[in-house]
C-alpha positions as CSV (number, residue, x, y, z in Angstrom):
1,M,-0.5,-25.6,-18.7
2,N,-2.9,-27.1,-21.2
3,T,-6.2,-28.5,-20.1
4,V,-6.5,-32.2,-20.3
5,Q,-9.6,-34.2,-21.1
6,P,-11.2,-37.3,-19.8
7,I,-11.3,-40.4,-22.0
8,R,-14.9,-40.2,-23.2
9,D,-15.1,-43.2,-25.5
10,M,-15.6,-46.3,-23.3
11,D,-14.6,-48.7,-26.1
12,I,-11.3,-46.9,-26.6
13,L,-10.8,-46.9,-22.8
14,Q,-11.4,-50.6,-22.6
15,D,-9.0,-51.2,-25.6
16,M,-6.4,-49.1,-23.8
17,L,-6.8,-51.1,-20.6
18,D,-6.6,-54.4,-22.5
19,Y,-3.4,-53.1,-24.3
20,L,-1.8,-52.1,-21.0
21,E,-2.8,-55.3,-19.2
22,S,-1.2,-57.4,-21.9
23,T,2.0,-55.3,-22.3
24,N,2.9,-54.0,-18.8
25,Y,0.8,-55.0,-15.8
26,R,2.2,-52.4,-13.4
27,N,1.2,-49.6,-15.8
28,F,-2.2,-51.2,-16.2
29,I,-2.7,-51.2,-12.4
30,M,-1.7,-47.6,-12.3
31,V,-4.3,-46.5,-14.9
32,L,-7.0,-48.8,-13.5
33,I,-6.5,-47.4,-10.0
34,G,-6.9,-43.9,-11.5
35,I,-10.1,-44.5,-13.4
36,D,-11.6,-46.7,-10.6
37,T,-10.8,-44.5,-7.7
38,G,-10.4,-40.9,-9.0
39,L,-7.2,-40.5,-7.0
40,R,-4.7,-38.0,-8.2
41,I,-1.5,-39.4,-9.7
42,S,0.5,-38.0,-6.8
43,D,-1.6,-40.1,-4.4
44,I,-1.6,-43.2,-6.6
45,L,2.2,-43.2,-6.7
46,R,2.4,-43.1,-2.9
47,L,0.3,-46.2,-2.5
48,R,1.9,-49.3,-1.0
49,V,0.8,-52.9,-1.1
50,R,-0.6,-52.6,2.5
51,D,-2.9,-49.8,1.3
52,V,-4.9,-52.1,-1.0
53,L,-5.2,-55.2,1.2
54,G,-8.6,-54.3,2.7
55,T,-11.9,-53.2,1.3
56,H,-11.0,-49.5,1.2
57,I,-8.0,-47.3,0.4
58,S,-7.4,-44.8,3.3
59,I,-5.2,-42.0,2.3
60,R,-4.4,-38.4,3.3
61,E,-4.5,-36.6,0.0
62,K,-1.1,-35.0,-0.8
63,K,-2.7,-31.9,-2.4
64,T,-5.4,-31.1,0.1
65,G,-4.1,-32.8,3.2
66,K,-7.6,-34.2,3.7
67,Q,-8.2,-37.8,4.8
68,K,-10.1,-39.9,2.1
69,R,-11.5,-43.4,2.2
70,I,-12.2,-45.0,-1.1
71,L,-13.9,-48.4,-1.8
72,I,-11.8,-50.8,-3.8
73,T,-14.2,-52.1,-6.4
74,S,-14.5,-55.8,-7.0
75,T,-13.0,-55.4,-10.5
76,L,-10.0,-53.5,-9.1
77,K,-9.6,-56.1,-6.2
78,K,-9.6,-58.9,-8.7
79,K,-7.0,-57.3,-10.9
80,L,-4.8,-56.3,-7.9
81,A,-4.8,-59.8,-6.4
82,P,-2.2,-61.4,-8.8
83,Y,-0.2,-58.2,-8.9
84,I,0.4,-57.9,-5.2
85,E,0.7,-61.7,-4.5
86,G,4.0,-62.4,-2.7
87,K,5.0,-58.7,-2.4
88,P,5.9,-57.2,0.9
89,N,3.4,-54.9,2.5
90,N,5.7,-51.9,2.4
91,E,6.4,-52.2,-1.3
92,F,5.2,-49.3,-3.5
93,L,2.4,-50.5,-5.8
94,I,3.8,-48.6,-8.8
95,R,7.4,-49.4,-8.1
96,S,10.3,-48.1,-10.2
97,R,12.8,-50.5,-11.6
98,E,15.5,-48.1,-10.4
99,G,16.5,-48.0,-6.7
100,L,15.3,-50.3,-4.0
101,N,11.7,-49.5,-3.1
102,R,10.7,-46.2,-4.8
103,P,7.7,-45.4,-6.9
104,I,8.0,-44.3,-10.5
105,T,8.2,-40.5,-10.9
106,R,5.3,-38.3,-11.9
107,E,7.2,-37.6,-15.1
108,M,7.4,-41.4,-15.9
109,A,3.7,-41.8,-15.2
110,Y,3.0,-39.0,-17.6
111,K,5.1,-40.7,-20.3
112,I,3.3,-44.0,-19.8
113,I,-0.1,-42.4,-20.0
114,R,0.8,-40.3,-23.0
115,A,2.3,-43.3,-24.9
116,A,-0.8,-45.4,-24.2
117,A,-3.1,-42.5,-25.3
118,E,-1.1,-42.0,-28.5
119,E,-1.4,-45.7,-29.3
120,F,-5.2,-45.1,-29.6
121,G,-5.1,-41.7,-31.2
122,L,-6.1,-39.8,-28.1
123,T,-5.0,-36.2,-27.6
124,E,-5.2,-33.9,-24.6
125,I,-4.6,-36.9,-22.3
126,A,-2.2,-36.8,-19.4
127,C,-2.0,-38.0,-15.7
128,H,-5.0,-35.9,-14.6
129,S,-7.2,-37.5,-17.4
130,L,-7.5,-40.6,-15.2
131,R,-9.2,-38.6,-12.4
132,K,-11.4,-36.8,-14.9
133,T,-12.3,-40.1,-16.6
134,F,-13.4,-41.5,-13.2
135,G,-15.7,-38.5,-12.8
136,Y,-17.0,-38.6,-16.4
137,I,-17.9,-42.3,-16.0
138,F,-19.4,-41.9,-12.5
139,Y,-21.6,-39.0,-13.7
140,N,-22.8,-40.7,-16.8
141,Q,-23.4,-44.1,-15.2
142,T,-25.5,-42.8,-12.2
143,T,-29.1,-42.7,-13.2
144,E,-29.8,-39.6,-11.3
145,K,-26.7,-37.8,-12.6
146,D,-25.6,-37.1,-9.1
147,I,-23.4,-34.1,-9.5
148,A,-23.6,-33.2,-5.8
149,L,-22.1,-36.4,-4.8
150,L,-19.3,-36.1,-7.4
151,M,-18.8,-32.4,-6.4
152,N,-18.3,-33.5,-2.8
153,Y,-15.9,-36.4,-3.8
154,F,-13.7,-33.9,-5.8
155,N,-14.0,-31.2,-3.1
156,H,-15.3,-28.7,-5.7
157,S,-17.2,-25.6,-4.6
158,S,-20.0,-25.7,-7.3
159,P,-21.8,-28.1,-9.6
160,Q,-20.6,-26.0,-12.6
161,E,-17.0,-26.4,-11.6
162,T,-17.4,-30.2,-11.5
163,L,-19.3,-30.3,-14.8
164,R,-16.5,-28.3,-16.4
165,Y,-13.9,-30.5,-14.8
166,I,-15.3,-33.8,-16.1
167,G,-15.8,-32.4,-19.6
168,M,-19.6,-32.3,-19.4
169,A,-19.8,-28.5,-19.9
170,Q,-17.7,-28.9,-23.1
171,D,-19.9,-31.8,-24.3
172,S,-23.0,-29.7,-23.7
173,M,-21.5,-26.8,-25.7
174,D,-20.5,-29.1,-28.5
175,M,-24.0,-30.5,-28.7
176,A,-25.5,-27.0,-28.8
177,L,-23.2,-25.9,-31.6
178,K,-24.0,-29.1,-33.6
179,R,-27.8,-28.4,-33.3
180,H,-27.3,-24.7,-34.1
181,R,-25.4,-25.4,-37.3
182,R,-27.8,-27.9,-38.9
């Protein structure tokens, strides 16, 4: 399996979100949840309306089996409100058009994310890029570059693992090579 990257350019990320918001609100919500919460796509697809009604998303992670509680940001709350209005509490947030009440498949999520990425000339982007983008933004927006907090959030065993995961190790290597070749 190829390594995927976070979306590093915040202008392109915003353009991609604007594009999804105007073309398919369900897909927009899926991507927004990913970059706002850092949840894995397998956990996003399991979310139901009832899971986003309060101030936090409480979920048992599918991969690790660990309980996680995640704040729903004010931006996410605002965008979710019109999307969930009038929907039953047990409805899947990212519901498939096929079947009664089933989420889209991971494969469909991949196709949606790849198509949006290609629209903006992004490569090495897939479902896991949403989680990596969350980490990349979190790390770069905290003034103290709190890698320990992010490491804990991702359940990583070392700061180096987290830096590599969010693409910062690659960014550092790229900068060093640029300086070296001047």
